[in-house]
N, C-alpha and C positions, 0 to 999 in steps of 0.2 A: 504494500499499499504506500503510495507516494504522499509525503507530507509537504504542504505548501507553506512557504514563508511569506507572510503578507508584506513584510518590509521589502523583500526582494521583488515582489509582485508590483509594488508601488514605486519602486526605485526607477530613476531615469534609465531609459534604454534607447538604443539607436537601431533604426530599421532602414535597410537599403531598398529603395524603389527605383530600379533601373540605374541611372547614373546619379541619383540623388540620395542623400542620407538624411533621414528625418528622425529628430530626437523628440521623444514624448515623455510624459510624467515628470516634467521639469517645473519646479516652482521656486520662487525666491524665499529665502529664509525670512521669518517674521521678526521684526524689530519693534521695540517698545520706546516710545518717546513721551516724556512728561512735559506738558505745556502749562506754565503758570501764567494766568491772566489776571491783571489788575485793571479795573475799569477806569482808573485815573489816566491810563495810557490809551484811552480810546481815540479814534481817528480825529474827531473834532471835539476838543474839550470845551464844554459850556457848562459853567457851574450851575446854571439854572436847569439844565437837562440832566436829571439824575434818575431817570426811569427806563431809558431805552439806549443801549450802548451798541455802536458799531465799532468792531475791532478788526484790524488787519494784522495778521501774524508777521513776524520779521522774515520768515521764509516759508515757502510753499511746502507742504508735506504731501507727498504723492503716494498713490496706491494705498490709501487708508482702508483697513478692514473693519475696525470698530473703534469706539471711544467710550469712556466712562468717566464720571466725576469721582475723584478720590477724597477731596477735602475742600472746604469753603471757610473763609474768614468773613463773618457777617456782622457789621455794625448794627446793633439793635437801636436804630435811631428813627424808625418809622412810627407814626402815631397810631394809637388804637382807635381813634375817631378822626376821620378825615374825608375830604371830598373824593380822593382817589380810591378810598375803600368803599365809598357809597353808603356810609352809615352815619352821616352827620346831620340828618334832618328829619322832620315830619311836619305835617300840616295841621293847623287848628282852624276850625270854623266856629265863629262866635254867633250862636243862634239867637242870643239876646241883643245883638247889635247889627240887625239887618243882614245876617249871615256873612259878616265880614270874614274874609279868609286871610290868615296869617301863615307864612312859611317860616318855620323855626329852623334856623341853620346854626348849628354849633361850630364855632371856630375850630379849625384843625388844631389838634393838640393831643397830649398824653394825659388822660383823665383817670382819676379814681372816683368813687361814688360821691365824695364830698365836693370835689371841684366841679364834677359834672352837674350836681344839683345846683350849685351856685351859678353855673353858666346857663342852665335852663331857666331858672327863675329871673336871671338878668334879662334874658330874651323876653320872657313874659312881661316883665316890668316895662319894656320899651314900647309895647303896643296894647296892653290890656290894663294899664293903670294899676299895676301891682306895686304899691308903694311901701306899705308896712302891714304888719299883722297885729298891731297893738289893739285893734278893735275888730270884731268879727266881720263887719261889713266893709272893711277897707281891703282892697285887693280882691281879685276874682279867681285867677287860676294859680295854683301852686303845685310844686313837685317836691317830694322829700323821699328819703330812704329810711325805712324802719325795719330792723331785723333782717337785713339783706334783701328786702322786697322794695320795689318801687311803688310809689303812691301818688295819685293825683287827686286834688279836691278843688272845688270852687266855692267861693263865699256867697255868690249871688247869681252869677250868669250860668248859662248852659253852653257847653262846648262839645264839638265832635272832633276827636283826635284821630287822624288818619296817618298810620305808620307806613303806608305803602308807597308814598310819593317819593320821587327823587328830588335833587336840589333845584330842579326847574319847576317843581310842582306837578310833574306828570306822574300819573299812577304807574307803578312798576311792581305789580303784585307777584311776579315770578321770583323776584329776589327779596321778598319780604323777610325771609329768615336770616338775611345778612344785614338788615337795617337796624336803625337805632332802637326802634320799639322792641325788637327781639333781644338786643343787648340789655335793655332795661327790664327784661323778664316778661313782657307782654306777649301773649301767644295768639291773640286775635288781631286782625288787620285794623279794626276801628273800634273806638270806645266813645260813648256819650257820657260826659261828666256833668251831672246836674247839680246846680248850686242850691241845695236845700239843707235845712238844719233839723233832721228828724231826731226824735228822742233816742238816745243811746248812740248817736253818731260818733265815730272814733277820731274825727278831725280835732284840731286844737280847740275849736269852739263848738264841737258837737256836729261838724259837717259830715255829710256822707262821703266816704273815702273809697276810691277805686284802686285796688291793690293788684299788683302783677301776679300772674299765676306761678311764675318761677322766680328764683333768685336773680338779682342783677349780676351780669357777667361781663366784665370789661377786659378780660384776659384774651384779647384778640389782637392780631390773628394768632392762631395756635400753630400754624405751619405755613410754609411758603413753597412755591415751586420755582425751579430754575429752568428757563426755556432758552434753548440755543438753536438758532437757525443757521445752518452751514451752507445754504444755497445749493443743495444737491438733491436730486430727485430720489436718490437711493436710500433716504432716511427711513428706517423702519421704526415707527413709533410704538413703544410698549406701554406708556402711561395712559390709562383711561380713568378719568375722574369726572363722573357726571354731576352737573348741577341742575337747577330747577328747569332750565329751558334749553340747555345745550351741553356740549362737552368742553372741558378746559382746553386751552391752547395746545395744538397738535405737536409743538416743538418741545414740550416738557421732557427734560432728561433726568431731573432729580427732584426729590421731595426733601424739604428741610424741616425738621421738627424743632420748635422753639422751646427753650427751657427758661420760662419766666421766673422760676423759683431761684435759680442761681445766676442767671444772666438776664437781668431785667433791663429796662430802658436806660440807654446810655452806655452800655457795655459792648464788648466785642465777643460774639459767640463763635467758638471753634466748632465746626461741623465736620464730622467724619464717620466712617462706618464703625470704628472701634467704640465711640461713645454712644452709638445707637441713634444719632440725630440725622443720619443721611441714608437715604435710599436712592440708589442711582441705577438707571438703565445701563446696560452694556449695548450701546447703539451699534448695530451691525448694518452693513450696506450690501445691497443686492449686486453691486458691481464695484469696480475700483474707482474711488473718488479722490479728489484732492482737497486739502484744507488750506484756505488762505484767508478768507473773510468770514467773520462771524457776527451775528446779531444776538445780543444777550438781553434778557429781561428777567426781572424778579416779579412773580405774580402771587397774589393772595389766593386763599382757598376758593374765592369766587371768580378767579381769572382776571381781576383788576390789577393793573400795574402798580407796584409798590414804589413809593418815593422814600429814599433814605435821607431826605432833607439836606442834601449837599455832601453827604459822605459817599465814599466809594467802597466797593467790596472786591474780594479776590477769590479765585478758585483754581484748582489744579485739575487738568484733564490728563488721563492716561490714554494714549493713542497707540494702537497696534497697526503697523503698516509694513509693506514689503520693501 
């Protein structure tokens, strides 16, 4: 019985066809290159443009077979409430004042429950005459946090609160679960706050209080995506992350878990596979491609581009090529 050696079977061999010699089973050895990319060295540096990076490598890498992300150094300088996150607003309709509509837009920033309550009540003061609460009939709509729950109450007027709108006042119900109302703990799209004083009301002066169904949660975002577009058709996307109305960006190559407990706002988060904060695709290509130009984006869990507010980040790519 003849034993076959697979290594010999796949080894290069030469076959003569008439006056020609043809060599088959020939392949180049695979080499590994590590590419360290820092977004401060992007093609056109504009300190105002900190969300979308075009980067040209110093040399072309030919015959690339696959790439993966091995490490990221991420400044935790993005806000938990911002216009780019799409979670900074809601709409109020004052039914007691000719159905006057007010769009509440919280300034971009890093908030905790105390500072957010102050920001919301400041907004209410600007258009609903909320001046003081020394008397029960002064001020109409108020927000407070009690036992980790959000609460709204009105002293006299009736308001409809709509948590579905975007910062243009346009309803956007598909992304309701990523908006400010959801962060405040409210699980319904709209609420009607009636300014009455029933017996046993739990407000400061016995008002009827509307309490959120869940705890307030401002620990967002909890994870980010790294998207890399290498301008080649052979990109085989492995990340599938469905949201309410679509799929996340097709160029996602890695998921970054955030560690708010030990690396909070203002710190640098080291992300790698050893500390469990990095999940990276090994992006393989259907044919031989070259790497020269890249477009890089950081995305939130909703697919919105994240702004680092003037900071740059860096990451390392491991590239296998012939």
